N, C-alpha and C positions, 0 to 999 in steps of 0.2 A: 925666944927659945923653943926650943924641940918641947911637943906633946904626945905624954903615951897615954893612950884611951884604952880602958881594959873592954871586955865582952858588957861587962854591966852596964857601963857606962853608954857603950856606943845604942843597947838595947833603950834606955833611957832617951838618948840622943833621940835617935831618929823612928819614926811612922815609913807607914807605908806610902804613904803620901810625898811625903821627901824621897823617898827610893825611887816611885815611880816618874817626876819630879825629874830627877837629878839623872836616871839614866837616857829618860826618852831625849832632853839636851846634849848626852852623850851622843844618841844615834843623832841626834842633828849636828852633832859637829864632826863625827863618823864622815857621815854624807857628805858635809863640806869641806872637808879635807884638815880638819882640822887635830887634829887624832891621830897617830901612827902607834896599830897596837902589834907587840912578839904575842904568841900563838904560843900554848901553855910545853914547858919543856920539861919531861919527866928523866927523875933517874933512878934505877931497881936500890932498894932496899932489904934488906932477911925480914920480911914479915910487911911487905909495904912499899914504900914510893914514896920521894922528895919532885917536889914540884918549884916550878917557875914562873913566872909569868908575868909580863911587865907593859907599861904604854906610853907615852907621852903624848899632855893634851895641851897641846900649847894657847889654846885659848883662857883655859882656868891658870895657865903660869905653871904647871907640876908638871913631874916625870916619878912615878910609879909603880913600883915590884909587889905581886902578892907573892907570897912562896907555905908551903907548906908542908910538913911529911906527916902522909897516911899511914898509921899504922895498929897494930894491933888492940896498943895500949890506949888511942882515942889519935886525932887528929890536929896536931895547935895551926890556925891559923895565923897570919898577921900585915898588913900592908905597909908599907914602908913610902913614905909619900917626899918629893923634895919640892922646894921653891928654887924654880931654877930662873926665877927671876931677881929673882937674890943672892942667889947660887950658897942654899944653905940645908941645913937634915930642916924639913916641916914636922912632918909628924912621924909616930910609933904607933897604930891604930892594931890591936886584936882585934880577927876576922872573921869569924868562926857565924856572927850576929849579922854583921856586916854584908858577909857573904850571903846567908837565905837571904837577904834583901833586898838584894839587887838580882839577882838570879830570878826570883818571885816577881820582881820590877821587869823586868826585863819580859816576861808571861804577862804581864798587865800590859806593856806598851804592846808587844800583839796582840794580843784579846782586844784594846782602843781602834788600832786600825786595822786588822781582818778579820774579826768575828763578827758575823751576819747581822745585818739591821732584826732586834728585837734577838736576840739572844739571851738568853733568861736564866739558863740551868747550866752547871759547872757539872766535871765529873772526872774525880781525881784518883790513878789506879797506884798504890802507893802512899803507905801513911807516915814516913819515916820524918828526917830531919829535915828536909827541903820543901816538904809539901803545906807546912803549916800557914808559909809565908807565902804561898802559889794561891792557896785559898785568898788570905787579906789581901794579895796586890792585886792580885784578876778581881776582888769583890768593888776594891778601888775604885780600878781603873774601867768597871765594866759595871755601874750600880744596877742594871734592870735583872743582875743575875742575881735571881729567888732564891734556887734552891741549887743547894750542894748535896753530890749522892759520891760516896766514896767506898775503895774495897781496895782492900789488904790480905793475904793470905793468914794470917795473925787475926785472931776474932775478940783475942785483950786490945792486941794496939788498935783494930779497927774502931773498935767500942769506947776506947781515949781519945781517940783521934776524934770521936764524931761529937764527942760528946764536947770536946774541947774549941770544934771549927765550927761544930751546931750544923753539921749533917747528918743525912741518911743512910747507913751501912747499905752497901750493896748486894748482893747475891753470888756475884761473879761479878768478875772483868767486864763484860757486856752489859752489866748494869749504868757503870763510873761510862764506856764506850758512848753509851746511847743518847749523852747528855748535849747540847750545843759545843761548847770549850771542853776538850775532853786536856785533861793532863796527866804526862805519863812522867813519875818521880819515884822512880823503883832502881834498884843494884841490877837487877836481872841479864843475865845471858843471852837472856836469848827472846823472843817476841811475849808483850805482854797486853798488849792491844795487835786485832785483826780489822782491817780494811772493811769486810766484812758485818763487820757491826757499829760502820759510825750509820750515823745519821745525816741526807743529806745536810749541806749547812756547815756540819762541823767544823771547827779550827780546833786542830793538834798542837798541844803542846809539850813536845817532846824534853824534857831535859835533864833525864837520867842515865842515859848511856854514852859516855867522852872517851870510851876506848874503842878501837878502831876493829875489837873483838867482841863486844856486845852490842848487842841489840834489844830497841824496844817494840816494832816497829816491825809489823811484816808485810813484805811487799805490794799487797796488795791496799794496803796504806798510801804508797808511792803512785802503787797506777790509778787510783779514785780520786789522788790531792790533783790537783784544777790549777794551785800556784804551791813553789813549793821557795823558801828562804829558809834563809839560819842566819845564826849574829855573826860567822866573819865566814864567810869559804874556805878561806887562809887553812882555818885553823879545822874546818869541818873536812876539810881532805885528809888530814893528819892523826883527826880520831872521830870520828861519828860513823861505828859501823853503819849508823840506820840510812847513812845514806854513799859509805860505800862501795855497802855490797851491792845494792841495789844499780849501783852502777859498772860493778863489776860481772851485773846479770846481763846490764839489756834491756831493764826497768827503766832506767832515767841514768839522764845525760848531766853530767855538771851545768851543759850551758841552762838549762832549766833552771839550775838551782839562784837564786837568789839573796841579796842581803837584805834582813828590815831594814837597814840604816835608807835603804831604795823608798821603801816606801814611808818612811817617816820622814823624808826629804823631799819628799812630792818628787822623787825622781819616776814611780813606777805606782800603777794605782793599786796593787792587790788582787783582790778580788775581785773578780768577776761582775756574778750575781750571785743572789743569797745561796741555793741548789748548789754550790761552788764547795767540797771541800776544800780548806788547804792544811798546810803542814806549818810550822814556824819548830825550826828545829838549834836549840839550844844549847853550848858549849860551856859557852860561861867568857868573860871576855878581863883581861886588866883594868883596858878602857873606863866599866862600871866600877870597879874598883875604888880608882882612880878618883872618879863622876862624885862617888857618893862618897868615899873620903873625905872627899871635900868639906863636904856641906856637916857631915861628921865635927873637924877640928875651927867649922865656920859658929855652928852651935855650942861647942866644947866653950868655944873663947867666950864668947858673946855670953855664956850662962858660967860663966865662973867654972867650968868640972873639967879633970884629966890633971895630971902631974908633970910638969916642967922637966925636962932633964937636960 
């Protein structure tokens, strides 16, 4: 029978290590052509938007839809999984925590494959709902990370975030930007990271802006980057202002934008030198939701967690 999992149950069932394994394996299946991913579609609502994204993972034998309503009163997320081998509904999963974990895990995979050797510090710009899983998953993926520096505009949120994740508060964006791995996890419409602030060898994981009108990075980040990749070039062309506007300005060409799956699958080397600045632009794939959702369902059945519906 189909299984229903709540947010609290998902949080109990999955760890950052679980998410990393699921998402890295998903990238390998994407590289092998075993996964078909459909970019997000949005419909405007009064005061928000309704979004739908889907994927088919042939190796897992699952098809899935992630959908959510972004509203002033909150954002309910759900992932629905279909068992394609037995032609039946497999699970319905409340997916806020699931989404945080898979987004953090994607940055963790990028850090594992693209951070320079010896990377030991992490900077985070933004202290919201996605930033915590970024820290947890990148630490899990790169155990050499010893220090975290965070910055956001709210002093109260910054103090709370630093206390919770064991980070040092920065005095400005520059402090977070000066680290070996730099994450931007904001809702800003305008750049919060300037390329001039980055140290040689930095890896930038930009996860916050998935709207063609929004940017977290200025053009200098793209100008300095020796290697640029994203999770899906098809999706980036629709919603990644951090890449769309530089391409339109002639700073970047889409031929220079690779996909992280090419690195994880061994098709491209990614970083060429320790001093290279590397960028991973993350928009979020339904394929990750299917992959991590499958792990949650497997664990739930093993532990007798969830509600049969």
